[in-house]
C-alpha positions in Angstrom: -76.5 14.8 -270.0 -79.3 16.9 -268.0 -81.5 13.8 -267.3 -78.2 11.8 -266.0 -77.7 15.0 -263.7 -81.1 14.9 -262.4 -81.1 11.5 -261.8 -77.9 11.1 -259.7 -76.6 14.0 -257.3 -72.9 14.2 -256.6 -72.0 15.4 -252.9 -68.6 16.0 -251.7 -68.7 15.6 -247.5 -66.3 16.7 -245.1 -67.6 14.3 -242.1 -65.9 16.0 -239.1 -65.9 15.3 -235.7 -67.1 18.8 -234.7 -68.6 20.1 -238.2 -69.5 18.6 -241.4 -69.3 20.0 -244.5 -71.3 19.2 -247.7 -70.3 20.7 -251.1 -73.0 20.3 -254.0 -72.2 21.7 -257.3 -69.4 23.6 -256.3 -71.0 25.4 -253.6 -71.4 24.7 -249.9 -74.7 23.9 -248.9 -74.4 22.2 -245.4 -72.0 23.7 -242.6 -73.0 22.2 -239.5 -72.0 20.7 -236.2 -71.9 17.2 -236.5 -74.3 16.7 -233.5 -77.9 15.1 -233.4 -80.8 15.5 -230.8 -82.6 12.2 -229.8 -86.1 11.1 -227.9 -84.8 8.6 -225.7 -88.4 7.1 -225.4 -89.1 6.6 -229.0 -85.6 6.9 -230.4 -86.6 9.4 -232.5 -84.4 12.0 -234.1 -85.9 15.3 -233.4 -82.8 17.6 -234.4 -79.7 17.6 -236.3 -76.8 20.2 -236.9 -77.4 23.7 -235.6 -80.6 23.3 -234.0 -79.2 20.2 -232.3 -76.1 22.0 -231.0 -78.4 24.9 -229.3 -80.1 21.9 -227.4 -76.7 20.5 -226.2 -76.0 20.8 -222.2 -79.8 22.0 -221.9 -81.6 18.9 -222.1 -84.3 17.2 -220.0 -84.3 13.8 -219.3 -86.3 12.6 -222.3 -83.8 14.4 -224.7 -80.1 13.6 -225.2 -77.6 14.9 -227.6 -75.3 12.4 -229.4 -72.2 13.4 -231.4 -72.0 10.6 -233.6 -68.1 11.1 -234.6 -65.2 10.3 -232.2 -61.8 11.2 -232.4 -62.4 11.2 -236.4 -64.6 7.9 -236.6 -67.9 6.9 -236.2 -68.8 6.0 -232.5 -72.7 5.9 -233.3 -73.8 4.2 -236.0 -77.2 4.9 -236.1 -76.8 8.5 -235.2 -74.3 9.0 -237.8 -76.6 7.6 -240.7 -79.3 9.6 -239.9 -77.2 12.8 -239.2 -75.9 12.0 -243.0 -79.7 11.5 -244.0 -80.5 14.6 -242.6 -78.4 16.8 -244.0 -78.6 15.3 -247.3 -82.3 16.0 -247.1 -81.5 19.8 -246.9 -79.9 19.6 -250.4 -83.5 18.7 -251.6 -86.2 20.6 -249.4 -88.7 20.6 -252.1 -90.8 17.5 -252.6 -89.9 15.3 -255.8 -91.2 12.2 -257.3 -88.4 10.1 -256.6 -84.9 10.7 -254.5 -82.1 10.8 -256.5 -79.4 8.5 -256.2 -76.0 10.0 -254.5 -72.4 9.6 -255.7 -70.3 10.7 -252.7 -67.1 11.5 -251.6 -66.1 11.5 -248.1 -63.0 12.7 -246.4 -61.9 10.4 -243.3 -58.5 10.7 -241.1 -55.3 9.4 -242.6 -55.0 6.9 -239.6 -58.5 5.3 -240.0 -58.6 1.4 -239.7 -60.5 -0.9 -242.2 -63.2 -1.6 -239.7 -64.1 2.1 -239.6 -63.7 2.6 -243.2 -66.2 -0.1 -243.2 -68.1 2.2 -240.8 -68.3 5.3 -242.9 -68.9 3.6 -246.1 -72.1 1.8 -244.6 -73.1 4.8 -242.9 -73.5 6.5 -246.3 -75.0 3.6 -248.2 -77.6 3.5 -245.7 -78.0 7.1 -246.3 -78.8 6.7 -249.8 -75.2 6.8 -251.6 -75.0 4.4 -254.6 -71.3 5.3 -255.0 -68.9 6.1 -252.4 -65.7 7.2 -252.4 -63.1 8.0 -249.2 -59.9 10.6 -249.4 -57.8 10.9 -246.8 -58.5 14.3 -245.1 -54.7 15.5 -245.2 -54.9 14.7 -249.1 -58.2 16.7 -249.5 -56.9 19.6 -247.8 -53.4 19.7 -249.9 -55.8 19.6 -252.7 -58.0 22.0 -251.6 -55.3 24.7 -251.0 -53.8 24.2 -254.3 -51.4 21.8 -254.0 -50.5 19.4 -257.0 -50.6 16.6 -255.0 -49.5 14.5 -258.1 -46.2 16.3 -258.5 -43.1 14.9 -257.7 -42.5 17.5 -255.0 -42.7 16.7 -251.4 -45.3 19.0 -249.1 -46.3 18.5 -245.5 -49.5 18.9 -244.2 -50.9 19.4 -241.1 -54.9 19.1 -240.8 -55.9 19.7 -237.2 -59.5 18.7 -236.9 -62.1 18.3 -233.9 -61.3 14.7 -233.1 -57.9 14.0 -234.7 -54.4 15.7 -236.0 -53.4 14.4 -239.5 -49.7 15.0 -240.4 -48.9 13.8 -243.8 -45.9 14.5 -246.7 -47.8 14.0 -249.8 -45.7 13.3 -253.1 -46.8 12.0 -256.5 -50.3 11.7 -255.4 -50.0 9.4 -252.5 -49.2 9.8 -248.5 -45.4 9.1 -247.8 -45.0 9.8 -244.3 -48.3 9.7 -242.2 -49.1 10.2 -238.4 -52.3 10.8 -236.8 -52.8 11.9 -233.2 -55.8 12.2 -231.1 -54.9 15.6 -230.1 -57.0 18.0 -231.9 -60.0 20.7 -231.3 -62.0 18.8 -228.7 -58.9 17.3 -226.7 -58.3 21.5 -226.6 -61.4 22.4 -225.4 -61.3 19.6 -222.4 -58.1 21.4 -221.7 -60.0 24.9 -221.4 -62.8 23.0 -219.3 -60.2 21.3 -216.9 -58.3 24.5 -216.4 -61.5 27.0 -215.2 -62.4 24.2 -213.0 -59.1 23.7 -211.2 -57.7 27.2 -211.3 -61.1 29.5 -210.9 -63.2 26.8 -209.3 -66.1 27.0 -212.1 -67.8 24.7 -213.7 -68.5 25.2 -217.3 -70.2 23.6 -220.2 -68.4 22.2 -223.7 -70.2 25.1 -225.5 -68.7 27.6 -223.2 -65.5 25.7 -223.3 -65.2 25.8 -226.6 -66.3 29.5 -226.8 -63.2 30.6 -225.1 -61.1 28.5 -226.9 -62.2 30.5 -230.1 -62.4 34.0 -228.2 -59.1 34.1 -226.6 -57.2 30.8 -227.3 -53.8 31.1 -227.8 -50.8 28.7 -228.3 -48.4 31.4 -226.8 -48.5 33.1 -223.6 -47.3 36.5 -225.4 -48.9 37.8 -228.7 -48.2 41.1 -230.3 -52.2 41.3 -231.2 -53.9 39.8 -227.9 -57.5 39.8 -227.7 -59.0 41.2 -224.7 -59.9 39.3 -221.5 -63.4 37.6 -221.9 -66.2 37.4 -219.4 -66.9 33.3 -218.3 -70.3 32.6 -216.8 -70.6 29.4 -214.8 -71.3 27.5 -211.6 -68.9 28.1 -208.4 -68.0 24.8 -207.0 -67.7 26.0 -203.3 -71.3 27.4 -203.2 -73.1 26.2 -206.3 -74.5 29.5 -207.5 -73.7 30.8 -210.9 -70.9 33.2 -210.9 -68.8 35.1 -213.7 -65.1 35.6 -213.5 -62.7 36.9 -216.2 -60.3 34.8 -218.3 -57.0 36.2 -220.6 -55.1 34.7 -223.3 -52.6 33.9 -221.6 -54.2 31.7 -219.0 -55.6 29.6 -221.7 -52.3 29.3 -223.6 -51.2 27.9 -220.3 -53.9 25.1 -220.3 -53.1 24.2 -223.8 -49.6 24.0 -223.3 -49.1 20.0 -222.9 -51.6 19.0 -225.8 -49.2 21.5 -228.0 -46.7 19.7 -226.8 -47.8 16.7 -227.9 -48.9 17.7 -231.0 -45.1 19.4 -231.5 -43.9 15.7 -231.0 -46.0 14.3 -233.6 -44.9 17.0 -236.4 -41.2 16.3 -235.2 -41.8 12.5 -235.1 -43.1 12.8 -238.9 -40.1 15.1 -240.1 -37.7 12.5 -238.8 -39.7 9.8 -240.5 -39.7 12.0 -243.7 -37.0 10.5 -246.6 -34.2 13.0 -247.1 -35.1 14.2 -250.6 -38.8 15.0 -249.7 -36.9 16.4 -246.5 -35.1 19.1 -248.6 -38.5 19.8 -250.1 -40.3 20.7 -247.2 -37.4 23.0 -246.2 -38.4 25.0 -249.4 -41.8 25.0 -249.4 -42.4 24.9 -245.3 -45.5 23.4 -243.5 -49.3 24.1 -244.4 -51.9 24.0 -241.3 -55.4 23.3 -242.2 -58.6 22.7 -240.1 -60.1 24.3 -237.3 -57.3 24.2 -235.0 -54.8 26.2 -237.4 -56.8 29.1 -236.3 -55.4 29.0 -232.7 -53.3 32.5 -232.5 -49.6 31.8 -232.6 -49.9 28.0 -233.3 -47.9 28.8 -236.5 -45.3 30.9 -234.8 -44.5 28.2 -232.0 -44.4 25.1 -234.6 -41.9 27.2 -237.0 -40.1 28.0 -233.8 -39.7 24.2 -232.7 -39.1 23.0 -236.3 -37.0 25.9 -237.8 -39.5 25.8 -240.8 -41.6 28.4 -242.3 -45.4 27.5 -241.4 -48.5 28.8 -243.7 -51.7 28.9 -242.3 -54.2 28.1 -245.1 -56.8 30.6 -246.7 -60.1 29.8 -244.9 -58.7 26.3 -242.9 -62.0 25.0 -242.0 -63.1 24.3 -245.8 -59.6 23.1 -247.1 -60.8 19.4 -246.7 -64.3 20.0 -247.8 -62.7 22.1 -250.9 -60.2 19.1 -251.7 -63.2 16.9 -251.1 -65.2 18.5 -253.5 -62.5 18.7 -256.6 -61.8 15.1 -256.0 -65.5 14.5 -256.6 -65.0 15.9 -260.1 -62.0 13.6 -260.6 -62.9 10.3 -259.5 -61.5 8.8 -263.0 -58.3 10.9 -262.6 -57.5 10.3 -258.9 -56.0 7.1 -258.1 -55.8 7.9 -254.4 -59.3 7.7 -254.0 -60.7 4.7 -251.7 -63.1 2.8 -253.8 
């Protein structure tokens, strides 16, 4: 048995727009930004993950940074393949006589098309996978937070990632109601960037906007335990010189309001499309929030106010999909909802 383990490596991948998480032997071995840095002249990959993120927005003309995934799907096939290959290489830092074959389970958005599924599968195979299984991210998230998805019990999962928000009602090992929208973490970051430019005449980069969202981001203009104001540095659009301002959480809540309102509408549409028996279950169990967007301050309260339902933020929501993908990897023969 040990020989076969040596010949084959099993890895579970949450291939996210913002971050890629890889689980091997029940441990998170990679949790890094989904980004690569490329040398323009040669096309050579010079950095991936955290190292590439440090370069993002600071490159000269011979280096460019690329995010291979956009809105939850592969936008740059070559960069995605090289990124997966680079992350997999981190599992085997020591030299080996041969590279073990890979068995992968990869989390994908629920609204993905057949062409986009093929792109994910092809990228994984070119990166060295011999067996590839796909699982929809809300299903993986449900498994990751401990829900028995094969029970005749309705559960609603809202997985807010970097590129997409997947809203699904799950029962009997399948997705009954499904809605995927491209309003998620990246859109929130863009909203913050635009707001700072319009309201304060300050140009900031994507990394700074992301930091603002994390440090003082909120879905509500009034919080019981508000974060302190945040110092933000950028370029003054009027003077063209560096400048520092302070922003408050209530300002950022205003900047995110329209995008969160669209998310609310999508949740209401999914609830409206849910069969009545499953609606009765959801009334009892509530709604589960996973993904990085679940950490936005006050989002659970805002959704609860709109839907009149209990909203639970999952424990460690950032890794819920990765954990569920890892559990699926050990049950590929028993989970019929995995896409082969």
